[in-house]
N, C-alpha and C positions, 0 to 999 in steps of 0.2 A: 860233263853238262853246265852251262850257265847257271848258277845258282839264281834261284828267284828272290825277289826281295819278300819280305814279311813283318807282319807284326802280331803280338797277342794281345787278344780282348781277356782281361781279367777284371776283379773288382774286388774290394775289401773282404767281402763276405758273400756267402751262398744266397741265392735268390735275390742277386740285385742287379739284374738283368742284362747278366753276360751273353745268355743264348740269343734273346731277341737282337740285341746289336750285332751278334756276331751273323747270325743268317741275314740281316737285313743290309749289311754290309759284304757280304757274299754275292749277295743276288743285286747289288746297287752295281759292284765293281763289273760282275758280269755281264751288266747291261752297256758296261762303256766297251764291251768287246774282250776283255781281258780274259786271259785263261786263269781262272782262278782254283786253289785247291784248299781245302780245309784240314785242319790236324785238330785232333781233341789231347788233351793232355789229360793222362791218368784212364783207369777202368772205366769206362762209358760206352753202353753197346747203342743208346739212342739217338744221343747228338750226332754222331757221323753219320747217321740216316740222313738227317735232316740237312747237314752240310752238303751231302751229295744231292740232294733235292734241289738246294738253294744255288751250286755252283754247276752242277750237269756231269761232275767227275767226282770218282770215288773218295772219301777223306780216309783216314787213317788213326790210329790211336798211338801216343807216344808216352812212355812212362818210366820216369827218372829213378824210381824204385826197382821196379820189377824188370826194366831191360838194362842192359850195359849200353854204354856210349856208343860201341860198334853196332850193336844191335839197332840202335835208334837212329843211327845216321845212316846204316843199310837199307832201314825201312823207310826212312824219309828219300832216301836218294831215287828209290824205285817209285814211290807216290806220288813225289814232286816233280818227276822228270815232265819239261814240257809246260811247267806253270810260269806264269809271269808275276804273279802275287800270293802270298799265303796268308789266309786270314785264318790264325790258330785260336782256339777258344781253351779256356783255363779251366779249372775246377776249383770248386769252393772257394775260399779265399785265395788272395795271391801267394801268399807264404805257407798256406795249410799244406801239411804233410805230416809224415811220420816223423819221429826222433830220429836222426843218423846223421852221419858223414853228409856235409855239405855238398849239394849236387846230385844226393842220391837220395831226397825224402818223395819223392813223388810231387813237390809242389809245381805249381805254374812257373814258378819263379826260376826253378832250376831249368825247365825245358826254354824259358826265355833266354835265361844265360849261355845255354849250352849252343842254343843254334844263332845265339845274337840278334835277337828280335827284341826291339823295343815294345815295351806295354804301353796300350792303351786302355786306361782307368776306366771304367763305367761306375759311377757314382750314384746311389741310390739317395737323392737329397731330399728326400719326401721329410724327413724329420728333424732337418737343420738346415742352416744357410752359411754364414759364415765359416761356421766350424767344418764345413766340408774341404775347407784349406788345411787344417790342420791334419785329417784324416788322409788328404791326398800327399801333403809333405811327407807325412809317416811313410807309406807305402813307397815313395820316392827315395828315401833316404834309409830305409830299413836293411837293404842291401844293395852293397856297392856294384854288384856283379850286374845289375838292371839298371836300364834307361828307361823313364816315362816319356812315351811320345807325346803326351798329355792326356787329358780327360775328357769324355762326354757325360755329360748330367743327366740321369733318367728321373723320372717323375717329377719335373719343374711344375710347380703350382699357378706361377703365374709370372709376367714379365717382371714383376717387382722381385719376386722370390728369386727369380735368375740372376738379377742385377746384384741381389746380396750375396748369393753363393759367390758370382764371378769376383766380386770385391775380396773374398777371403782368398782365393785363388791366385789373384794379380799380386797381393800381399808377398806369397811364397814363390811367384813365378814360375807357376806352373799355366801351360796354355791349355784353355778350353777348346776343344775343336768340335763340340755339338753341344746341343741341348734336347732332349725329348720331353714333351709335355707328359701328363698323367694321362694316361688311354689304355683302357681295360680291353681295347678291340684289338690291341696289340698283341697281349699275353697268348700264348698257346695252351691248349688244354694239357692238364698234367693227370698222372695218377700214383699210386703208390712207389712206383720204382724211377719216378721223373715223368718227363712229359709223355704223353701219348704218342706212341710211334710213328713215324712218319707217314706208312703205307695206310695207317688208320684216320688220320688226321683230314677232317672233313675239309674239302675244297683246299687243299694244302698249297697249289698253285697260287690260288688269287690270295691266300695269306702272305706269301711270300713276298709278292707284287706289293701288297700293302704294306709290309715291313719296308721292301725296299724304297717305295714312296716316302715315307717317313724320314728314312737315313739320307737319301738325298735332298730332303727340305732341311733337315737339323744338323746336318755334319759336314764339315768342310772337306771335302774327300781328296782335294786336289791338296791341303796341307796334311793329311794323312798319307797319302802316297808319297809324298815328299820326305816323311819321317819315317817310312818304312827302309828297314836295312837288309840287303844282301844275306840270306842265309848260309851260315858258315858249317863246315865240316861234312858235308855230305859225302859219304863214301860208296861208289858204287863198285859192294863188294858183297858176296852173300852173306845170308844171317846166319852165322855159326851156333846162335841159340833159338834158332827155329825149331819149333815143335817137328818131327817128321810125320808126314803122311800115315796115318793109322792104316792105309791100304792103297792099293793101285785104283780101285774104283769105290768111293765113298758114297753111299747112300746118305743123304742129308735132309732131315727134316727141315723144312721150310714153310712157315706160313706165321700167322699173326699170334699163334701161341708159342711157335717157336723158331726165334730169329735173330737169338743172340751170339753171334759169331764173329770174332775177331777179323777185320778185313785181312790184317797180317796172315793171318793163320791160312786163310784160303789162297792169298797169293803164294805164300811159300809152297803150299801142298800143290797148286799147280806147276809153279817153277820146277818142282821134282817130278813133274810129269803125270802127277794123279789128275783122278777126271771127278770132278763132285755132280753127283747125281742128285738133283733134289726131288723129294716128295713132300706130299701135304697131308698129315695125319687129320686135319679138319675136313678135309674133301674125302676122307676114307680112302687114301690112298698107302699102299704098303710099300716098303723098299724093294726097290729092285733086287730080284732074286740072285742075278749074276753080279753082284756088286762083293767087295771084300769083307767090308765092314759097315756097319749102320751106327748114325752119330744124330743122338737126338740132343740139342742144343737148349741152352735157357730160352726164356719166354715169360708167357704169362698161361702157362696151363691152368691154373685156379680159376681164370676167367671163362675157361672154356671146357669144364671139367665132365658137364653132361654130354656134352658131344663128343669128347673124346673116349668116353665110357660107351657111349652108342656107335664109336667107329669100327664094326667088328672085321673089316677087311684089315683096317691100321693094324687092329690088335692081333687078329690070327697072323699076319705078316710078319710083322715083329717078332713073335714066340717060335714063328718057323724059321726064321732067319736065325734067331739064337741057338738054334738046336745045332747049327754048324758053325756059324761065325760070328765073330765079336761085335757086341753092341754096346755102345757108351751113351750114358746120359749125364751132362752138366746141368745143376741146378733144378731148372724145370724140367729137364729132362729126366732127370733124378727121381723127382717126384712123380713124374709118369709112368718109370719102370718099377715103381713100387707097389704095395698092394691096394692102398685106397688113398684118395685124394679128398678132403673136407673143404667144400669153399667157403666163401666169406657167409652167405646163410646158415652155414650149418650141416649143409645137405653132403653126404658121403659119397663118393664115387667108385666103383670098383675100376682100378688102373691095370698094368699089365701083368703085376703079380710075378715078377721077375727077380727084383730083389726085395729082401725082407725088411721093409721100411713103411710107415704109414707118414702121411704129414697132413697138416690143416693150415689155412689160411682164414680159419674163424678163431683160433687161438694163435694171434699173432706175437712174434716175437722177431725185433730187428737185429739182423745178423749183418755188419757192414766191417771190412776190413781188408788187408792185403794177407796172404797166407803163404807158407814155403809148405810145399808136400813133399814127404819122402814116399814114395810107392811101395806098398807092402807085398803086390803080388805083378808078374807081368800082367801087362796088357795093354790095348790102343794106344796109352800116351807113352809108354815105354817100359823097359825091365823093372823088376825088383828093385829098390834101391836108388833108383833114378831121382833127382829134385828137380822140381819144378815151381817156379813163382807164381801166384795168380790172387785171386780174390774169392770173398764172399760178399753178396749184396742180396739179401730176401728178406720176406717177412714171415715166411711160413715157418712154423714149428713142426717138429717131429713128434708125433704122439705115440708111437710105439717102432721098436727097432730091435732087429738080432743084435746084441752086445760083444758076439764071439770075433775074437782076433781075427781067427781065419776066414772069416768073411768079410773082412774092413780093406777098403780101399786104398788109404794111405794115413801115414801120422803128420799132421798139421803143427806147425809152430807158426807165431805171430808175427810181424813185422819187427818187434823186439827181441825174437827168440821165446817168447813165451809158451810153454808146449800147451797143444789144446786138444791135446789125445788123436785117438785114432777116429777117421772120417769116412763116411759112406760105404759102399759096399762093392764085393767082388764075388760073386755066385756064377759059376762056371763060366760061361764065355761073357758074361753079361757083367758090366760095373758101371758106376757112378756115384757122383757126389755134388753136394753144393757147391764145391771147389771149381771155378773157372780158370783154365789154365793161360797164361800170358806167354810166359817162355819158359826155355831150360835154363837151370843156375847149376 
């Protein structure tokens, strides 16, 4: 394949405007008739769905901590086939990741270096002027593996403010490719795990069009396209670290309560010949009885706990399925497989009662980070002893659980190898944990 050109949108910190600029650029370049593809650095379920809405093509996650180079280049080769331009989106700050070997930290800079993408730096200049040049210079020099294509200024207060910021950047020789004014109308709605999901965002198409209008008015797209570099290292080979399909026919819960599934999993399962059979718990649908396995992914069950508790056909269907076939839940799916779920208002709702755990969103506890899991028992994710790398990202807390090791799902360590103990549960054919699997290790 002819490698597409690309660049990575990043910022010095979180909440600097990366997603706004990324989506606006993706839609603006699509308007030009280009085949645009999105890529998201690191573990994130929400942004890739927005990328797909903006570009009209599926996006993909790539992660230098959780995936090997061979895995990333194989996933990218499949996802970027036919693309003309790649607009990748970073995560957190440009260099933010775990402590570890250079190139394996999960930082956005690692991804840019691996694929040879120059960085478009988004600078929120709402709190400074010429000093923005020092910030950009630090980003340009901190890691010699990457190059800056230039910067886009965000939240510019006035023409005078822009001139002052550009003065600082001119001193250090970093080009300004665009400047966006302060405009609250450009922001997308958020909730506790990030943006409100794409399928829930009101008037999404109109919002994307407004973002593209703003980008076309503010950014030198010709200069940006000229700065984009060919994507390097793409390898059209199987992903050897892919998690095998848990069954030939997979009943997959899919709606606004259960939507957190990585695209590379679904692609790998389909490539292996598996069939994905979606069903909606919120529509009170049961998993198809002739499927081999039922998968309840993460999402927002805490926002829909009352509806799930009242979904009798769904509840009875999963329980009947679990009598003879495997059922697995990740994060929100795990909470739903438990005994009860307490919502933000403190109301406790009965869940499926298939795993010995009770969770609460009223008692919030922030959990975030990479996890390496060693499976304790055989299950849909692999045999006992198999090692998986993934992450946790949730605010729910566990208020009661069975602590017996014979019912535990996996032993966890964090990114630095510190033990986090046993996690999740496995009872009969039902398993689950807050752990989201990314790849095998």
